ZALO-400268 format. One record per residue (C-alpha): residue number from 1; chain; z, x, y. Coordinates in pm, 1 decimal, padded with zeros to 6 digits. Layout:
BEGIN
[site NUM,A,[Z,X,Y]] ...
//
This chain:
BEGIN
[site 1,A,[00000.0,00000.0,00000.0]] [site 2,A,[-00017.9,00094.0,00368.1]] [site 3,A,[00296.7,00146.1,00574.9]] [site 4,A,[00416.0,00296.8,00900.5]] [site 5,A,[00597.6,00623.5,00830.9]] [site 6,A,[00792.4,00852.2,01064.8]] [site 7,A,[00633.1,01193.5,01010.9]] [site 8,A,[00891.4,01366.5,01235.6]] [site 9,A,[01146.6,01257.3,01493.3]] [site 10,A,[01012.4,01195.6,01841.6]] [site 11,A,[00811.8,00956.8,02056.5]] [site 12,A,[00591.0,00667.5,01943.8]] [site 13,A,[00315.4,00910.0,01846.9]] [site 14,A,[00513.9,01016.8,01536.9]] [site 15,A,[00451.4,00675.6,01376.8]] [site 16,A,[00171.3,00703.7,01122.3]] [site 17,A,[-00018.7,00430.3,00932.2]] [site 18,A,[-00058.0,00582.4,00587.0]] [site 19,A,[-00053.0,00523.5,00210.7]] [site 20,A,[00282.5,00499.5,00028.1]] [site 21,A,[00391.5,00381.6,-00315.0]] [site 22,A,[00417.4,00007.5,-00376.0]] [site 23,A,[00775.7,-00117.8,-00424.9]] [site 24,A,[00893.1,-00275.3,-00749.3]] [site 25,A,[01180.8,-00525.3,-00764.0]] [site 26,A,[01510.6,-00406.4,-00908.0]] [site 27,A,[01745.3,-00655.6,-01071.2]] [site 28,A,[01841.1,-00918.9,-00816.6]] [site 29,A,[01548.2,-00837.2,-00588.3]] [site 30,A,[01209.2,-00981.8,-00500.4]] [site 31,A,[00899.6,-00816.8,-00355.4]] [site 32,A,[00747.7,-00978.2,-00047.9]] [site 33,A,[00384.0,-00944.7,00056.8]] [site 34,A,[00452.6,-00894.2,00426.1]] [site 35,A,[00284.6,-01126.6,00675.5]] [site 36,A,[00472.1,-00990.0,00977.5]] [site 37,A,[00767.9,-00782.7,01089.7]] [site 38,A,[00946.4,-00755.6,01425.5]] [site 39,A,[01075.5,-00470.0,01637.4]] [site 40,A,[01444.3,-00396.2,01683.6]] [site 41,A,[01623.8,-00135.0,01892.1]] [site 42,A,[01739.2,00031.8,01569.3]] [site 43,A,[01372.8,00111.0,01492.1]] [site 44,A,[01350.6,00308.6,01816.2]] [site 45,A,[01674.9,00494.5,01739.1]] [site 46,A,[01556.1,00573.4,01386.3]] [site 47,A,[01230.0,00712.7,01522.5]] [site 48,A,[01426.2,00948.3,01749.3]] [site 49,A,[01653.2,01055.7,01461.8]] [site 50,A,[01958.6,00883.9,01612.4]] [site 51,A,[02021.7,00631.2,01333.2]] [site 52,A,[02134.5,00802.7,01009.9]] [site 53,A,[02035.0,00599.2,00706.7]] [site 54,A,[02274.4,00503.4,00428.7]] [site 55,A,[02196.7,00646.2,00083.5]] [site 56,A,[01934.0,00441.7,-00096.7]] [site 57,A,[01793.4,00289.0,00223.2]] [site 58,A,[01415.4,00287.7,00267.0]] [site 59,A,[01304.4,00561.4,00510.0]] [site 60,A,[01047.6,00320.6,00653.7]] [site 61,A,[01148.5,00136.2,00972.5]] [site 62,A,[01167.1,-00242.0,00992.4]] [site 63,A,[01473.6,-00464.1,00956.2]] [site 64,A,[01311.5,-00806.3,00909.3]] [site 65,A,[00993.5,-00954.9,00768.6]] [site 66,A,[00820.3,-01276.6,00680.3]] [site 67,A,[00575.0,-01328.4,00398.3]] [site 68,A,[00524.2,-01458.5,00044.8]] [site 69,A,[00706.6,-01354.5,-00270.0]] [site 70,A,[00474.0,-01163.9,-00502.4]] [site 71,A,[00715.4,-01036.1,-00770.6]] [site 72,A,[01062.7,-01130.0,-00893.6]] [site 73,A,[01322.3,-00900.0,-01045.0]] [site 74,A,[01555.1,-00965.3,-01334.8]] [site 75,A,[01829.4,-01217.4,-01267.2]] [site 76,A,[01657.9,-01398.4,-00978.7]] [site 77,A,[01630.7,-01761.7,-01084.0]] [site 78,A,[01614.0,-01957.6,-00758.1]] [site 79,A,[01289.5,-01809.3,-00619.7]] [site 80,A,[00927.6,-01837.1,-00726.8]] [site 81,A,[00616.4,-01629.2,-00671.0]] [site 82,A,[00433.5,-01775.7,-00373.2]] [site 83,A,[00745.1,-01894.2,-00185.6]] [site 84,A,[00715.1,-01842.4,00190.2]] [site 85,A,[01026.6,-01665.8,00315.5]] [site 86,A,[01170.3,-01445.3,00583.5]] [site 87,A,[01422.9,-01174.9,00507.1]] [site 88,A,[01688.2,-00946.2,00650.5]] [site 89,A,[01632.2,-00584.9,00543.0]] [site 90,A,[01807.2,-00249.1,00550.4]] [site 91,A,[01467.5,-00089.1,00616.5]] [site 92,A,[01111.2,-00090.7,00491.9]] [site 93,A,[00965.9,-00377.6,00694.0]] [site 94,A,[00680.8,-00181.9,00855.5]] [site 95,A,[00476.6,-00207.2,00536.2]] [site 96,A,[00241.5,-00434.2,00345.8]] [site 97,A,[00507.7,-00497.3,00078.6]] [site 98,A,[00886.0,-00467.9,00067.5]] [site 99,A,[01158.7,-00516.0,-00193.2]] [site 100,A,[01469.2,-00706.5,-00079.5]] [site 101,A,[01782.8,-00849.6,-00243.8]] [site 102,A,[01735.4,-01220.8,-00306.5]] [site 103,A,[02057.2,-01299.1,-00118.0]] [site 104,A,[01894.4,-01180.3,00204.6]] [site 105,A,[01609.1,-01431.0,00190.2]] [site 106,A,[01570.2,-01739.9,00403.7]] [site 107,A,[01306.5,-02012.4,00380.6]] [site 108,A,[01064.9,-02034.4,00671.3]] [site 109,A,[01208.3,-02309.8,00893.8]] [site 110,A,[01010.3,-02630.9,00925.6]] [site 111,A,[00796.3,-02622.3,01238.6]] [site 112,A,[00795.5,-02241.0,01258.2]] [site 113,A,[00486.5,-02039.1,01168.4]] [site 114,A,[00502.0,-01764.2,00908.0]] [site 115,A,[00438.5,-01504.0,01179.5]] [site 116,A,[00705.8,-01643.0,01412.8]] [site 117,A,[00956.3,-01644.3,01126.3]] [site 118,A,[00949.0,-01262.6,01121.9]] [site 119,A,[01133.9,-01267.5,01455.3]] [site 120,A,[01431.0,-01465.6,01321.2]] [site 121,A,[01643.9,-01288.5,01055.3]] [site 122,A,[01782.6,-00987.3,01241.9]] [site 123,A,[01840.2,-01159.7,01576.4]] [site 124,A,[01990.4,-01476.7,01431.1]] [site 125,A,[02209.3,-01294.1,01178.1]] [site 126,A,[02330.7,-01052.7,01446.6]] [site 127,A,[02407.0,-01325.7,01700.7]] [site 128,A,[02578.1,-01556.9,01451.1]] [site 129,A,[02783.6,-01290.0,01274.4]] [site 130,A,[02912.9,-01147.7,01602.3]] [site 131,A,[02961.1,-01459.0,01813.4]] [site 132,A,[03101.3,-01683.2,01539.9]] [site 133,A,[03220.1,-01478.7,01244.0]] [site 134,A,[03369.1,-01191.8,01448.8]] [site 135,A,[03446.9,-01322.5,01800.1]] [site 136,A,[03520.4,-01684.3,01699.1]] [site 137,A,[03351.0,-01824.0,02009.6]] [site 138,A,[03486.8,-02172.9,02084.3]] [site 139,A,[03347.3,-02473.6,02276.4]] [site 140,A,[03435.1,-02450.4,02645.1]] [site 141,A,[03477.9,-02072.4,02641.6]] [site 142,A,[03274.8,-01842.2,02866.0]] [site 143,A,[03044.1,-01587.5,02704.2]] [site 144,A,[02881.3,-01289.0,02874.6]] [site 145,A,[02563.1,-01167.0,02705.3]] [site 146,A,[02438.0,-00827.9,02819.5]] [site 147,A,[02060.5,-00796.9,02791.2]] [site 148,A,[01985.5,-01167.1,02783.9]] [site 149,A,[01607.8,-01118.4,02772.0]] [site 150,A,[01600.9,-00921.9,02446.8]] [site 151,A,[01560.9,-01055.7,02096.6]] [site 152,A,[01933.9,-01077.5,02034.1]] [site 153,A,[02007.9,-01191.7,02387.7]] [site 154,A,[01764.4,-01483.2,02388.1]] [site 155,A,[01905.4,-01594.0,02053.2]] [site 156,A,[02269.1,-01552.7,02155.8]] [site 157,A,[02219.2,-01762.2,02469.8]] [site 158,A,[02076.8,-02051.5,02269.7]] [site 159,A,[02336.5,-02036.9,01991.6]] [site 160,A,[02624.6,-02017.5,02237.0]] [site 161,A,[02498.8,-02321.8,02427.5]] [site 162,A,[02459.6,-02510.8,02099.8]] [site 163,A,[02824.8,-02423.4,02026.9]] [site 164,A,[02934.1,-02567.6,02362.0]] [site 165,A,[03005.3,-02242.8,02547.3]] [site 166,A,[02933.9,-02153.4,02909.7]] [site 167,A,[02689.1,-01862.1,02913.9]] [site 168,A,[02651.3,-01582.5,03169.0]] [site 169,A,[02391.0,-01312.0,03109.8]] [site 170,A,[02264.8,-00990.2,03265.9]] [site 171,A,[01888.9,-00937.0,03300.6]] [site 172,A,[01654.7,-00692.2,03471.1]] [site 173,A,[01413.3,-00904.9,03674.6]] [site 174,A,[01372.3,-01247.1,03839.4]] [site 175,A,[01120.9,-01341.6,03569.9]] [site 176,A,[01368.0,-01262.3,03293.4]] [site 177,A,[01640.1,-01450.8,03480.0]] [site 178,A,[01418.7,-01758.8,03494.9]] [site 179,A,[01347.5,-01740.3,03123.1]] [site 180,A,[01716.8,-01697.4,03042.0]] [site 181,A,[01796.4,-02011.2,03243.1]] [site 182,A,[01524.2,-02200.9,03055.6]] [site 183,A,[01698.9,-02102.6,02733.4]] [site 184,A,[02031.0,-02237.9,02860.0]] [site 185,A,[02206.7,-01962.2,03055.3]] [site 186,A,[02437.6,-02108.5,03319.2]] [site 187,A,[02448.1,-01792.7,03532.9]] [site 188,A,[02206.6,-01498.0,03541.0]] [site 189,A,[02290.6,-01162.8,03701.2]] [site 190,A,[02037.9,-00891.3,03787.2]] [site 191,A,[02222.2,-00583.4,03659.5]] [site 192,A,[02040.0,-00363.8,03913.9]] [site 193,A,[02182.7,-00547.2,04215.8]] [site 194,A,[02470.2,-00766.6,04091.7]] [site 195,A,[02814.0,-00714.1,03939.8]] [site 196,A,[02887.2,-00911.6,03625.8]] [site 197,A,[03261.2,-00869.4,03680.2]] [site 198,A,[03241.9,-01103.3,03979.8]] [site 199,A,[03144.4,-01391.9,03750.5]] [site 200,A,[03428.2,-01347.6,03498.5]] [site 201,A,[03670.8,-01360.0,03340.0]] [site 202,A,[03500.4,-01390.1,03001.7]] [site 203,A,[03646.7,-01506.1,02675.2]] [site 204,A,[03379.0,-01321.0,02477.2]] [site 205,A,[03139.6,-01040.8,02575.7]] [site 206,A,[02843.7,-00941.2,02358.1]] [site 207,A,[02743.5,-00589.1,02460.7]] [site 208,A,[02430.8,-00397.4,02360.2]] [site 209,A,[02484.2,-00126.9,02624.5]] [site 210,A,[02802.3,00064.5,02536.1]] [site 211,A,[02884.1,00380.6,02731.9]] [site 212,A,[03007.4,00326.0,03085.3]] [site 213,A,[03014.4,-00051.9,03036.8]] [site 214,A,[03326.6,-00026.4,02820.4]] [site 215,A,[03590.4,-00020.2,03095.0]] [site 216,A,[03408.3,-00275.9,03309.9]] [site 217,A,[03377.4,-00506.9,03010.9]] [site 218,A,[03747.2,-00484.3,02926.5]] [site 219,A,[03843.6,-00537.0,03290.3]] [site 220,A,[03630.1,-00853.1,03289.8]] [site 221,A,[03790.6,-01008.5,02982.4]] [site 222,A,[04020.9,-01308.0,03005.5]] [site 223,A,[04359.1,-01302.9,02829.1]] [site 224,A,[04296.5,-01296.8,02452.2]] [site 225,A,[03934.8,-01200.8,02525.6]] [site 226,A,[03707.0,-01042.0,02268.3]] [site 227,A,[03453.6,-00767.0,02338.1]] [site 228,A,[03193.7,-00709.0,02065.8]] [site 229,A,[02991.2,-00387.5,02102.7]] [site 230,A,[02668.6,-00391.9,01901.1]] [site 231,A,[02455.7,-00135.7,02087.1]] [site 232,A,[02489.0,00206.9,02247.5]] [site 233,A,[02198.1,00224.9,02491.2]] [site 234,A,[02416.6,00380.6,02764.3]] [site 235,A,[02586.5,00638.8,02544.0]] [site 236,A,[02852.4,00693.8,02281.2]] [site 237,A,[03167.5,00765.3,02483.4]] [site 238,A,[03359.5,00617.6,02776.1]] [site 239,A,[03717.7,00626.2,02912.4]] [site 240,A,[03932.6,00316.4,02868.6]] [site 241,A,[04257.8,00199.8,03027.8]] [site 242,A,[04446.6,00084.6,02718.9]] [site 243,A,[04704.4,-00100.4,02929.8]] [site 244,A,[04442.5,-00363.5,03009.5]] [site 245,A,[04381.2,-00421.2,02640.0]] [site 246,A,[04753.0,-00444.3,02565.9]] [site 247,A,[04857.1,-00675.2,02845.4]] [site 248,A,[04555.8,-00904.2,02803.4]] [site 249,A,[04605.6,-00912.5,02425.6]] [site 250,A,[04232.6,-00835.0,02417.8]] [site 251,A,[04034.4,-00688.8,02130.9]] [site 252,A,[03731.1,-00463.3,02101.6]] [site 253,A,[03507.5,-00490.4,01796.3]] [site 254,A,[03233.1,-00245.2,01708.3]] [site 255,A,[02981.9,-00379.8,01457.7]] [site 256,A,[02640.5,-00315.1,01312.4]] [site 257,A,[02445.1,-00526.9,01069.6]] [site 258,A,[02222.1,-00268.3,00904.7]] [site 259,A,[02494.1,-00073.6,00721.3]] [site 260,A,[02679.8,-00375.7,00581.1]] [site 261,A,[02677.6,-00423.4,00206.2]] [site 262,A,[02429.6,-00652.6,00036.5]] [site 263,A,[02717.2,-00890.6,-00038.1]] [site 264,A,[02817.4,-00901.8,00330.7]] [site 265,A,[02459.0,-00964.9,00435.0]] [site 266,A,[02420.7,-01239.3,00176.3]] [site 267,A,[02733.8,-01410.4,00311.0]] [site 268,A,[02597.8,-01394.4,00666.5]] [site 269,A,[02257.4,-01523.3,00557.3]] [site 270,A,[02420.4,-01814.9,00373.6]] [site 271,A,[02609.6,-01918.4,00690.2]] [site 272,A,[02296.7,-01878.3,00901.9]] [site 273,A,[02097.4,-02097.2,00664.7]] [site 274,A,[02359.4,-02370.2,00671.7]] [site 275,A,[02452.2,-02363.7,01039.8]] [site 276,A,[02153.0,-02228.6,01233.6]] [site 277,A,[01842.9,-02334.1,01039.7]] [site 278,A,[01900.8,-02704.9,01127.9]] [site 279,A,[01921.0,-02604.3,01496.7]] [site 280,A,[01587.7,-02423.8,01469.0]] [site 281,A,[01421.4,-02710.3,01285.7]] [site 282,A,[01533.9,-02970.3,01541.3]] [site 283,A,[01428.5,-02751.2,01836.0]] [site 284,A,[01777.3,-02672.4,01970.7]] [site 285,A,[01714.3,-02301.4,01907.6]] [site 286,A,[01360.9,-02170.7,01958.6]] [site 287,A,[01184.8,-01855.5,01844.5]] [site 288,A,[01110.8,-01637.2,02148.3]] [site 289,A,[00812.2,-01408.9,02081.7]] [site 290,A,[00682.9,-01193.1,02366.6]] [site 291,A,[00364.9,-01074.0,02195.8]] [site 292,A,[00199.0,-01010.5,01860.8]] [site 293,A,[00025.5,-00683.8,01768.1]] [site 294,A,[-00127.0,-00543.2,01446.6]] [site 295,A,[00116.8,-00352.0,01224.7]] [site 296,A,[-00109.1,-00047.2,01244.1]] [site 297,A,[-00044.0,-00045.4,01622.8]] [site 298,A,[00331.8,00003.7,01581.2]] [site 299,A,[00325.6,00302.5,01816.1]] [site 300,A,[00195.2,00087.1,02101.7]] [site 301,A,[00457.5,-00176.9,02022.8]] [site 302,A,[00729.7,00089.9,02047.1]] [site 303,A,[00594.8,00201.3,02384.2]] [site 304,A,[00609.9,-00155.8,02510.2]] [site 305,A,[00966.1,-00201.5,02386.0]] [site 306,A,[01087.2,00121.8,02545.3]] [site 307,A,[00923.2,00021.5,02875.2]] [site 308,A,[01151.2,-00283.5,02873.5]] [site 309,A,[00913.4,-00542.6,03012.3]] [site 310,A,[00927.3,-00779.6,02716.5]] [site 311,A,[01127.2,-01102.4,02673.7]] [site 312,A,[01227.0,-01192.1,02320.4]] [site 313,A,[01072.9,-01022.7,02018.9]] [site 314,A,[00764.8,-00807.8,01969.2]] [site 315,A,[00603.3,-00898.4,01635.9]] [site 316,A,[00370.8,-00687.7,01419.8]] [site 317,A,[00129.9,-00866.4,01184.9]] [site 318,A,[-00010.6,-00725.0,00864.1]] [site 319,A,[-00387.7,-00766.3,00855.8]] 
//
């Protein structure tokens, strides 16, 4: 099969469309003929050599796909060849085929195209697991979403509104602010000119930035507030006044989805299927796709993502 490989660490030019071995399903796995995959920030970090892979993880980038099942491994009894699915991966999505544990599969939601479905698993699983399973966001609480125009941000805004929360988000342009409001954001803040702390306090903060945002985030939390850090775009270290954590009874959670066990991912996917798929099928939560490019043009897609002009997900189609 053809796949995008990373021939060395570096810029988008290191991505190469080349021949690799076809996957075969291990026990408990299926093989998917990939229709589409979607970009995630982790793909960029992996390309630069900043995202060490767990043992046994595919060296190919790509954390989510959509497609049709073409082979079934031993012990998988609830799937059939030809089923249209989307899937959460630990890697390997930038390829024409991928093997994935059956517990990480989701059906394509009614009313969503097979290509659009590629943009769902990572963003929805990340938003749900962090907002609900980790931060326990409640109706009437105020949520701050950093990076509200990204794939996770656009999803988190919609899920939080569906849960009855008030949503504040940071964005980088008037156009992105307008789109965030269309998706349900109550307040949008241009991070280049505004101060998100002025619109707090926040019961929950979902942060993809890290670095210097740490102290400002904690200072903006309400009593018993929860900060969930899921990205490190601004760096790995920052000072923190621990007294603010103690006296607010606040908590800071650091999480990532990619390195969780297959059992953890299956549990998240099961909750997502039960709680979020009905919201997608009735139109409460929409799939936000910025643009669609051929899988062989992954390098150009990476350039677009690093430039930061997109809203929602960038999708790569096979064929």
